[in-house]
Residue frames relative to the residue before (quaternion, step in Angstrom):
aa qw qx qy qz dx dy dz
X 1.0000 0.0000 0.0000 0.0000 0.00 0.00 0.00
X 0.6468 0.5517 -0.3131 0.4234 3.48 1.06 -0.89
X 0.6490 0.4914 -0.3067 0.4931 3.53 0.92 -1.00
X 0.6123 0.5253 -0.3535 0.4735 3.78 0.91 -0.67
X 0.6646 0.4933 -0.3065 0.4702 3.59 0.84 -0.93
X 0.6956 0.4874 -0.2777 0.4488 3.57 0.86 -1.00
X 0.6367 0.4934 -0.3502 0.4780 3.69 1.23 -0.53
X 0.6001 0.5395 -0.3402 0.4829 3.61 1.21 -0.76
X 0.6915 0.4986 -0.2945 0.4319 3.58 0.85 -0.84
X 0.6778 0.4793 -0.2669 0.4895 3.44 0.98 -0.75
X 0.5908 0.5447 -0.3243 0.4991 3.62 1.03 -0.53
X 0.6463 0.5173 -0.2767 0.4879 3.60 1.14 -1.04
X 0.6667 0.4957 -0.3294 0.4487 3.48 0.96 -1.08
X 0.6781 0.4858 -0.3245 0.4461 3.62 0.74 -0.82
X 0.5950 0.5267 -0.3761 0.4766 3.66 1.14 -0.67
X 0.6360 0.5318 -0.3248 0.4552 3.61 0.93 -0.90
X 0.6117 0.5307 -0.3534 0.4682 3.71 0.93 -0.75
X 0.6255 0.5365 -0.3315 0.4594 3.51 0.98 -0.95
X 0.7117 0.4662 -0.2759 0.4472 3.58 0.71 -1.10
X 0.6276 0.5281 -0.3633 0.4418 3.58 1.03 -0.68
X 0.6597 0.5247 -0.3115 0.4387 3.53 0.92 -0.99
X 0.5954 0.5876 -0.3114 0.4509 3.55 1.18 -0.80
X 0.6855 0.4657 -0.2690 0.4908 3.55 0.95 -1.19
X 0.6637 0.4866 -0.3746 0.4271 3.63 0.85 -0.80
X 0.7117 0.4523 -0.2977 0.4475 3.58 0.80 -0.72
X 0.2925 -0.7890 0.4910 0.2254 3.61 1.19 -0.52
X 0.6662 0.5043 -0.3615 0.4137 3.70 1.13 -0.12
X 0.2628 -0.8247 0.4923 0.0923 3.59 0.05 1.40
X 0.6109 0.5698 -0.3056 0.4569 3.51 1.17 -0.75
X 0.7087 0.4348 -0.2802 0.4798 3.58 0.93 -0.91
X 0.5755 0.5742 -0.3295 0.4802 3.55 1.31 -0.55
X 0.6664 0.4910 -0.3023 0.4727 3.66 0.88 -0.64
X 0.6452 0.5079 -0.3250 0.4691 3.47 1.05 -1.05
X 0.6571 0.5092 -0.3234 0.4521 3.70 0.93 -0.86
X 0.6530 0.5246 -0.3347 0.4317 3.61 0.98 -0.86
X 0.6235 0.5143 -0.3233 0.4921 3.57 1.00 -1.14
X 0.7095 0.4581 -0.3386 0.4149 3.72 0.51 -0.85
X 0.6188 0.5442 -0.3095 0.4745 3.55 0.94 -0.92
X 0.6956 0.4777 -0.2779 0.4590 3.63 0.82 -1.06
X 0.6648 0.5024 -0.3385 0.4371 3.66 0.86 -0.78
X 0.6256 0.5536 -0.3022 0.4591 3.51 1.10 -0.84
X 0.7620 0.4311 -0.2048 0.4377 3.42 0.68 -1.15
X 0.5985 0.5300 -0.3285 0.5030 3.61 1.22 -0.71
X 0.6321 0.5433 -0.3299 0.4432 3.52 0.98 -0.78
X 0.6860 0.5142 -0.2523 0.4488 3.47 1.03 -1.03
X 0.6230 0.4967 -0.3165 0.5148 3.50 1.22 -0.78
X 0.6620 0.5343 -0.3274 0.4112 3.72 0.77 -0.86
X 0.7685 0.2550 -0.1206 0.5743 3.53 1.00 -0.94
X 0.2749 0.7943 -0.5225 0.1429 3.73 0.98 0.32
X 0.6028 0.5856 -0.3190 0.4381 3.54 1.03 -1.11
X 0.7054 0.4724 -0.2540 0.4634 3.65 0.59 -1.15
X 0.6601 0.5022 -0.3034 0.4690 3.59 0.76 -0.95
X 0.7719 0.3973 -0.2302 0.4397 3.61 0.33 -1.09
X 0.5739 0.5890 -0.3377 0.4579 3.61 1.18 -0.67
X 0.7060 0.4778 -0.2405 0.4642 3.43 0.93 -1.16
X 0.6043 0.5992 -0.3296 0.4088 3.41 1.05 -1.06
X 0.8112 0.2910 -0.1361 0.4885 3.62 0.86 -0.93
X 0.4821 -0.7419 0.3567 0.2999 3.45 1.38 0.69
X 0.1731 0.8466 -0.4818 0.1456 3.51 1.15 0.81
X 0.1424 -0.7828 0.5881 0.1452 3.73 -0.84 0.57
X 0.4849 -0.6781 0.4748 0.2822 3.51 -0.88 1.02
X 0.2148 -0.7667 0.5891 0.1377 3.54 -1.08 0.81
X 0.2710 -0.7195 0.6090 0.1947 3.61 -1.00 0.91
X 0.6771 -0.4711 0.3437 0.4488 3.53 -1.48 0.26
X 0.6175 0.5224 -0.3549 0.4689 3.76 1.03 -0.56
X 0.6369 0.5488 -0.3191 0.4375 3.69 0.97 -0.54
X 0.7986 -0.0127 0.0522 0.5995 3.53 0.95 -0.85
X 0.0830 -0.8521 0.5134 0.0588 3.76 0.55 1.13
X 0.6595 0.5021 -0.3396 0.4445 3.71 0.88 -0.61
X 0.6521 0.5300 -0.2742 0.4676 3.49 1.01 -1.01
X 0.6307 0.5374 -0.2667 0.4922 3.57 1.07 -1.12
X 0.6636 0.4939 -0.3231 0.4596 3.63 0.80 -0.86
X 0.6811 0.4820 -0.3156 0.4518 3.53 0.75 -0.96
X 0.6639 0.5070 -0.3398 0.4322 3.65 0.78 -0.73
X 0.6198 0.5747 -0.2855 0.4516 3.52 1.13 -1.14
X 0.6808 0.4860 -0.2861 0.4673 3.65 1.00 -1.01
X 0.6297 0.5313 -0.3076 0.4759 3.51 1.05 -0.91
X 0.6574 0.4971 -0.3336 0.4576 3.67 0.86 -0.95
X 0.6315 0.5405 -0.3124 0.4599 3.60 0.88 -0.90
X 0.6555 0.4975 -0.2851 0.4915 3.56 0.98 -0.86
X 0.6910 0.4578 -0.2514 0.4996 3.64 1.03 -0.74
X 0.4390 -0.7026 0.4826 0.2842 3.59 1.24 -0.25
X 0.6138 0.5353 -0.3524 0.4610 3.69 1.11 0.65
X 0.6135 -0.5494 0.3980 0.4043 3.55 -1.22 0.44
X 0.5782 -0.5679 0.4542 0.3700 3.59 -1.30 0.41
X 0.3464 -0.7680 0.5042 0.1895 3.51 -0.72 1.11
X 0.5277 -0.5614 0.4771 0.4227 3.71 -1.09 0.05
X 0.3670 -0.7254 0.5633 0.1480 3.53 -1.21 0.84
X 0.0987 0.7894 -0.6056 -0.0171 3.62 -1.01 0.70
X 0.3344 -0.7265 0.5833 0.1420 3.39 -1.46 0.38
X 0.1907 -0.7993 0.5613 0.0988 3.41 -0.70 1.12
X 0.3746 -0.7298 0.5154 0.2478 3.81 -0.68 0.96
X 0.4274 0.6698 -0.4927 0.3548 3.52 0.03 1.31
X 0.3925 -0.7258 0.5191 0.2232 3.59 -0.80 0.81
X 0.5920 0.6073 -0.3456 0.4015 3.47 1.23 -0.27
X 0.3312 -0.7881 0.4542 0.2506 3.69 -0.18 1.11
X 0.3362 0.6809 -0.5974 0.2580 3.56 -0.88 1.07
X 0.1840 -0.7565 0.6247 0.0606 3.54 -1.42 0.30
X 0.0230 0.8092 -0.5855 -0.0431 3.58 -1.22 0.30
X 0.1426 -0.7575 0.6100 0.1839 3.62 -1.16 0.11
X 0.0451 -0.7544 0.6528 -0.0511 3.46 -1.24 0.85
X 0.4427 0.6140 -0.5719 0.3162 3.42 -1.54 0.36
X 0.5849 -0.6574 0.4131 0.2346 3.45 -1.29 0.89
X 0.7805 -0.0435 0.0164 0.6235 3.67 1.17 -0.40
X 0.7266 -0.4481 0.3136 0.4159 3.55 -1.29 0.16
X 0.6979 0.4666 -0.2714 0.4707 3.64 1.03 -0.51
X 0.7162 0.2761 -0.1949 0.6106 3.51 1.57 -0.09
X 0.3603 0.7263 -0.5106 0.2863 3.60 0.84 0.95
X 0.0615 -0.7352 0.6676 0.1001 3.42 -1.48 0.19
X 0.2023 -0.7805 0.5825 0.1029 3.55 -1.16 0.68
X 0.0842 -0.8149 0.5724 0.0346 3.68 -0.49 0.96
X 0.0066 -0.7620 0.6438 0.0694 3.40 -1.36 0.66
X 0.4951 -0.6605 0.4749 0.3052 3.50 -1.11 0.44
X 0.5836 -0.5703 0.4130 0.4045 3.52 -1.13 0.36
X 0.5866 0.6061 -0.3379 0.4175 3.64 1.20 -0.49
X 0.6689 0.4962 -0.3062 0.4611 3.51 1.08 -0.78
X 0.6446 0.5461 -0.3278 0.4228 3.61 1.04 -0.71
X 0.6389 0.4862 -0.2905 0.5207 3.51 1.43 -0.46
X 0.7195 0.4815 -0.2654 0.4243 3.50 0.76 -0.82
X 0.7655 0.3452 -0.2333 0.4903 3.73 0.68 -0.76
X 0.4302 -0.6198 0.5682 0.3285 3.48 -1.50 0.35
X 0.7341 -0.4421 0.2401 0.4560 3.55 -1.31 0.14
X 0.6972 0.4599 -0.3354 0.4358 3.66 0.83 -0.79
X 0.6332 0.5257 -0.3507 0.4470 3.61 1.07 -0.53
X 0.6101 0.5596 -0.2956 0.4767 3.49 1.18 -0.71
X 0.6107 0.5551 -0.3006 0.4781 3.53 1.21 -0.93
X 0.6785 0.5040 -0.2765 0.4573 3.53 0.88 -0.91
X 0.6310 0.5034 -0.3225 0.4943 3.56 1.07 -0.61
X 0.6591 0.5333 -0.2770 0.4521 3.58 0.87 -0.92
X 0.6514 0.5010 -0.3112 0.4773 3.52 1.18 -0.74
X 0.5688 0.5480 -0.3808 0.4809 3.52 1.07 -0.74
X 0.7157 0.4610 -0.3095 0.4235 3.61 0.55 -1.03
X 0.6349 0.5099 -0.3378 0.4720 3.54 0.93 -0.63
X 0.5636 0.5866 -0.3641 0.4536 3.54 1.12 -0.66
X 0.6162 0.5395 -0.3566 0.4496 3.58 0.86 -0.92
X 0.6697 0.4903 -0.3084 0.4647 3.64 0.90 -0.92
X 0.6948 0.4987 -0.2824 0.4345 3.47 0.77 -1.03
X 0.7016 0.4333 -0.2741 0.4948 3.59 0.96 -0.74
X 0.3787 -0.7434 0.4759 0.2784 3.68 1.28 -0.16
X 0.1217 0.8355 -0.5176 0.1386 3.55 0.96 0.99
X 0.5770 0.5803 -0.3768 0.4339 3.52 1.19 -0.65
X 0.6136 0.5707 -0.2924 0.4608 3.55 0.98 -0.89
X 0.6535 0.5140 -0.2691 0.4861 3.48 0.93 -1.17
X 0.6784 0.4955 -0.2942 0.4558 3.58 0.67 -1.03
X 0.6340 0.4857 -0.3511 0.4887 3.58 0.94 -0.83
X 0.6615 0.5098 -0.3561 0.4193 3.72 0.67 -0.68
X 0.6249 0.5114 -0.2775 0.5205 3.60 1.13 -0.94
X 0.6530 0.5394 -0.3169 0.4268 3.48 0.85 -0.77
X 0.6505 0.5618 -0.2616 0.4392 3.47 1.19 -1.15
X 0.6624 0.4793 -0.2869 0.4992 3.57 0.97 -1.09
X 0.6731 0.4535 -0.3556 0.4635 3.64 0.80 -0.89
X 0.6040 0.5279 -0.3965 0.4464 3.79 0.89 -0.62
X 0.6408 0.5252 -0.3332 0.4500 3.64 0.82 -0.90
X 0.6176 0.5019 -0.3524 0.4925 3.73 0.89 -0.84
X 0.7047 0.4892 -0.3212 0.4010 3.57 0.50 -1.07
X 0.6372 0.5698 -0.2807 0.4365 3.55 1.01 -1.03
X 0.7276 0.4176 -0.2580 0.4792 3.45 0.80 -1.23
X 0.6061 0.5259 -0.3801 0.4600 3.60 1.09 -0.49
X 0.6673 0.4353 -0.3520 0.4913 3.62 0.86 -0.37
X 0.5490 0.5466 -0.3939 0.4947 3.66 1.15 -0.24
X 0.6921 0.5059 -0.2828 0.4302 3.45 0.80 -0.94
X 0.6348 0.5550 -0.2755 0.4617 3.42 1.25 -0.83
X 0.6194 0.5195 -0.2920 0.5111 3.56 1.28 -0.93
X 0.6516 0.5028 -0.3344 0.4592 3.65 0.83 -0.97
X 0.6763 0.5072 -0.3259 0.4232 3.61 0.83 -0.82
X 0.6646 0.4937 -0.3128 0.4656 3.57 1.01 -0.73
X 0.7512 0.3526 -0.1664 0.5326 3.62 1.03 -0.86
X 0.5447 -0.6659 0.3846 0.3345 3.62 1.08 0.37
X 0.2352 0.7898 -0.5199 0.2248 3.55 1.01 0.77
X 0.2239 -0.7864 0.5698 0.0825 3.54 -1.08 0.84
X 0.6333 -0.6065 0.3957 0.2729 3.30 -1.40 0.82
X 0.7304 -0.1902 0.0768 0.6515 3.37 1.27 -0.75
X 0.7462 -0.3785 0.2300 0.4970 3.76 -1.18 -0.31
X 0.7516 0.4737 -0.2388 0.3921 3.61 0.99 -0.41
X 0.8040 -0.1139 0.0408 0.5821 3.57 1.18 -0.48
X 0.4773 -0.6665 0.5263 0.2258 3.47 -1.44 0.50
X 0.6042 -0.5329 0.4134 0.4243 3.46 -1.17 0.50
X 0.5166 -0.6324 0.4704 0.3345 3.66 -1.21 0.73
X 0.7088 -0.4254 0.3793 0.4157 3.51 -1.44 0.28
X 0.6845 0.5317 -0.2862 0.4084 3.52 0.90 -1.04
X 0.6451 0.5409 -0.2613 0.4721 3.32 0.98 -1.23
X 0.6272 0.5373 -0.2996 0.4776 3.76 0.99 -0.79
X 0.6907 0.4604 -0.2938 0.4740 3.50 0.84 -1.03
X 0.6405 0.4844 -0.3478 0.4840 3.70 0.88 -0.61
X 0.6817 0.4793 -0.3229 0.4486 3.63 0.73 -0.82
X 0.7369 0.4256 -0.2431 0.4656 3.55 0.77 -0.90
X 0.8031 0.2720 -0.1509 0.5082 3.67 0.76 -0.72
X 0.7750 0.3916 -0.1924 0.4572 3.64 0.48 -1.15
X 0.6488 0.5240 -0.3627 0.4159 3.59 0.78 -0.76
X 0.6982 0.4613 -0.3093 0.4517 3.73 0.77 -0.99
X 0.5759 0.5944 -0.3071 0.4698 3.57 1.18 -0.71
X 0.6859 0.4885 -0.2411 0.4826 3.50 0.99 -1.01
X 0.6271 0.5446 -0.2955 0.4720 3.49 1.07 -0.91
X 0.6817 0.4818 -0.3035 0.4595 3.51 0.85 -0.94
X 0.6588 0.5147 -0.3136 0.4503 3.62 0.97 -0.76
X 0.6520 0.4791 -0.3419 0.4779 3.55 1.04 -0.78
X 0.5908 0.5837 -0.3449 0.4374 3.61 0.99 -0.73
X 0.7179 0.4136 -0.2727 0.4890 3.52 0.86 -0.88
X 0.5600 0.5412 -0.3840 0.4960 3.64 1.16 -0.41
X 0.6017 0.5520 -0.3623 0.4495 3.67 0.81 -0.73
X 0.6599 0.5372 -0.2810 0.4438 3.44 0.97 -1.34
X 0.7136 0.4687 -0.2813 0.4382 3.59 0.73 -1.01
X 0.6112 0.5625 -0.3315 0.4473 3.52 1.05 -0.57
X 0.6994 0.4792 -0.2453 0.4702 3.46 1.07 -0.76
X 0.5677 0.5467 -0.3606 0.4988 3.43 1.30 -0.23
X 0.6618 0.4830 -0.3356 0.4649 3.47 0.83 -0.78
X 0.6372 0.5171 -0.3182 0.4747 3.58 1.03 -0.93
X 0.6603 0.5141 -0.3378 0.4308 3.72 0.94 -0.70
X 0.6252 0.5235 -0.3412 0.4677 3.49 1.25 -0.85
X 0.6403 0.5398 -0.2972 0.4586 3.65 0.96 -0.82
X 0.6901 0.4377 -0.2981 0.4933 3.59 0.78 -0.97
X 0.6573 0.5252 -0.3204 0.4353 3.60 0.88 -0.93
X 0.6334 0.4732 -0.3679 0.4895 3.70 0.93 -0.70
X 0.6353 0.5415 -0.3206 0.4476 3.66 0.95 -0.62
X 0.6617 0.4534 -0.2965 0.5184 3.65 0.99 -0.78
X 0.7513 0.4315 -0.2271 0.4447 3.63 0.77 -0.86
X 0.2286 -0.7962 0.4877 0.2756 3.52 1.41 -0.68
X 0.6850 0.4561 -0.2766 0.4962 3.62 1.27 0.72
X 0.0094 0.8235 -0.5673 -0.0016 3.45 0.45 1.27
X 0.6119 0.5461 -0.3889 0.4197 3.67 0.93 -0.03
X 0.5969 0.5272 -0.3440 0.4974 3.41 1.34 -0.47
X 0.6879 0.4731 -0.3058 0.4577 3.64 0.89 -0.81
X 0.5992 0.5375 -0.3573 0.4737 3.64 1.22 -0.68
X 0.6514 0.4848 -0.3334 0.4790 3.64 0.95 -0.85
X 0.6312 0.5336 -0.3461 0.4440 3.56 0.87 -0.83
X 0.6492 0.5119 -0.3002 0.4758 3.66 0.84 -0.86
X 0.6734 0.4857 -0.3157 0.4593 3.60 0.86 -0.83
X 0.6651 0.4697 -0.3117 0.4898 3.79 0.99 -0.77
X 0.6400 0.5229 -0.3421 0.4472 3.57 0.90 -0.82
X 0.6581 0.4983 -0.3307 0.4575 3.65 0.80 -1.06
X 0.6825 0.5211 -0.3023 0.4138 3.61 0.82 -0.91
X 0.7061 0.4535 -0.2381 0.4889 3.57 1.00 -1.12
X 0.6766 0.5164 -0.3341 0.4048 3.59 0.76 -0.75
X 0.5285 0.5930 -0.3797 0.4742 3.55 1.43 -0.34
X 0.7504 0.4129 -0.2528 0.4500 3.50 0.91 -0.73
X 0.7863 0.1971 -0.1221 0.5727 3.41 1.27 -0.67
X 0.2014 -0.8644 0.4478 0.1080 3.62 0.42 1.27
X 0.3627 -0.7060 0.5580 0.2422 3.62 -1.04 0.73
X 0.4135 -0.7084 0.5141 0.2510 3.63 -0.94 0.85
X 0.2894 0.7690 -0.5237 0.2247 3.61 0.49 1.18
X 0.4126 -0.6955 0.5359 0.2428 3.64 -1.16 0.71
X 0.6905 -0.5063 0.3580 0.3724 3.53 -1.28 0.16
X 0.6002 0.6066 -0.3225 0.4097 3.47 1.28 -0.60
X 0.7748 0.3008 -0.1731 0.5285 3.53 1.21 -0.61
X 0.3863 0.7788 -0.4392 0.2265 3.60 1.29 -0.23
X 0.6420 0.5620 -0.3187 0.4128 3.51 1.12 -0.77
X 0.5757 0.5965 -0.3923 0.3986 3.66 1.23 -0.52
X 0.6760 0.5495 -0.3396 0.3546 3.61 0.73 -0.94
X 0.5367 -0.6333 0.4329 0.3515 3.61 -1.10 0.42
X 0.7497 0.1934 -0.1422 0.6167 3.52 1.33 -0.35
X 0.5690 -0.6353 0.4083 0.3254 3.57 -0.62 0.87
X 0.2561 -0.8141 0.4969 0.1576 3.75 -0.37 0.98
X 0.6575 0.4874 -0.3151 0.4804 3.52 1.32 -0.21
X 0.2049 -0.7588 0.6043 0.1309 3.58 -0.99 0.67
X 0.1609 0.7700 -0.6147 0.0583 3.55 -1.14 0.65
X 0.6911 -0.4377 0.3883 0.4242 3.49 -1.45 -0.17
X 0.7334 -0.4572 0.2855 0.4142 3.48 -1.31 -0.08
X 0.5367 0.5790 -0.3678 0.4914 3.46 1.54 -0.31
X 0.6362 0.5366 -0.2973 0.4679 3.49 1.05 -0.88
X 0.6334 0.5897 -0.2919 0.4072 3.48 1.09 -0.83
X 0.6121 0.5802 -0.3110 0.4381 3.43 1.27 -0.68
X 0.7011 0.3493 -0.2184 0.5820 3.51 1.21 -0.56
X 0.3762 0.7245 -0.5047 0.2808 3.81 0.98 0.37
X 0.4815 -0.6379 0.5473 0.2486 3.52 -1.23 0.72
X 0.7557 0.3750 -0.1801 0.5058 3.62 1.15 -0.55
X 0.3886 -0.6247 0.5841 0.3428 3.63 -1.13 0.57
X 0.6900 -0.4806 0.3776 0.3878 3.40 -1.58 0.36
X 0.5362 -0.6398 0.4454 0.3236 3.53 -1.01 1.08
X 0.6532 0.5399 -0.3571 0.3929 3.66 0.92 -0.61
X 0.6394 0.5062 -0.3128 0.4869 3.51 1.17 -0.71
X 0.6137 0.5143 -0.3625 0.4770 3.73 1.11 -0.65
X 0.6660 0.5324 -0.2932 0.4324 3.48 0.87 -0.89
X 0.6252 0.4944 -0.3435 0.4966 3.55 1.07 -0.87
X 0.6338 0.5498 -0.3496 0.4169 3.65 0.71 -0.88
X 0.6783 0.5302 -0.2693 0.4316 3.51 0.83 -1.35
X 0.7002 0.4666 -0.2915 0.4550 3.61 0.83 -1.03
X 0.5962 0.5741 -0.3344 0.4507 3.59 1.10 -0.68
X 0.6173 0.5773 -0.3286 0.4215 3.58 1.17 -0.63
X 0.6511 0.5561 -0.3015 0.4194 3.44 1.13 -0.60
X 0.7065 0.4133 -0.2722 0.5059 3.63 1.21 -0.19
């Protein structure tokens, strides 16, 4: 419940930021255009997200005959979660990781790398798969699309404000935006939107951990899996880009503490601590 409330608050905060920028600019027509453009782009990417990301990572669909044990585990977890059986995919990479994608539970896909199948035991893998099914069950792809749409609006309007400032654009027939307002719209607002979007993603990871542990009845197994994946993926990096890093169960990107501020994932140590606390 706390993660759900946090996500709702962050999305509301981002919406308020959008409305403030619109009021500061005073150009409702331009605001509507930016909103429509951002919505079309992000809804399109959400609708076709499964095809895009699976093709990007050269994932191969697995039938029940290809991986009977894996298929049976996912089928059992899907039944436990009260959702349809998702499609299964194998990513040709030795780096251990997994992700889920798809616009709804009936159009979902779960992908695992070759490396994670070799690294984890059956119970740990079961915990990872439950986590990924939780993303689908909680409709995190839709929440991510909403956050991306709002962030896209803020970025577009910030660029409009920058363009207007360079060419003497005015908020209305009486006055132009103040220098402080322009500074906030051009620099501060996009940065704030990005930080809020990352915070939404981190909140959804915590929620998927909690829901996954409930589905699998094994918080210790998921915690152990996260520790193993984090250690091994540091030795065997996954060639993933920032645009898709949020999909994976463990962040495939490595950076400094400044980079961690913009991370789409919470620290593995904190995730493990919360999971182990669930068992008591």
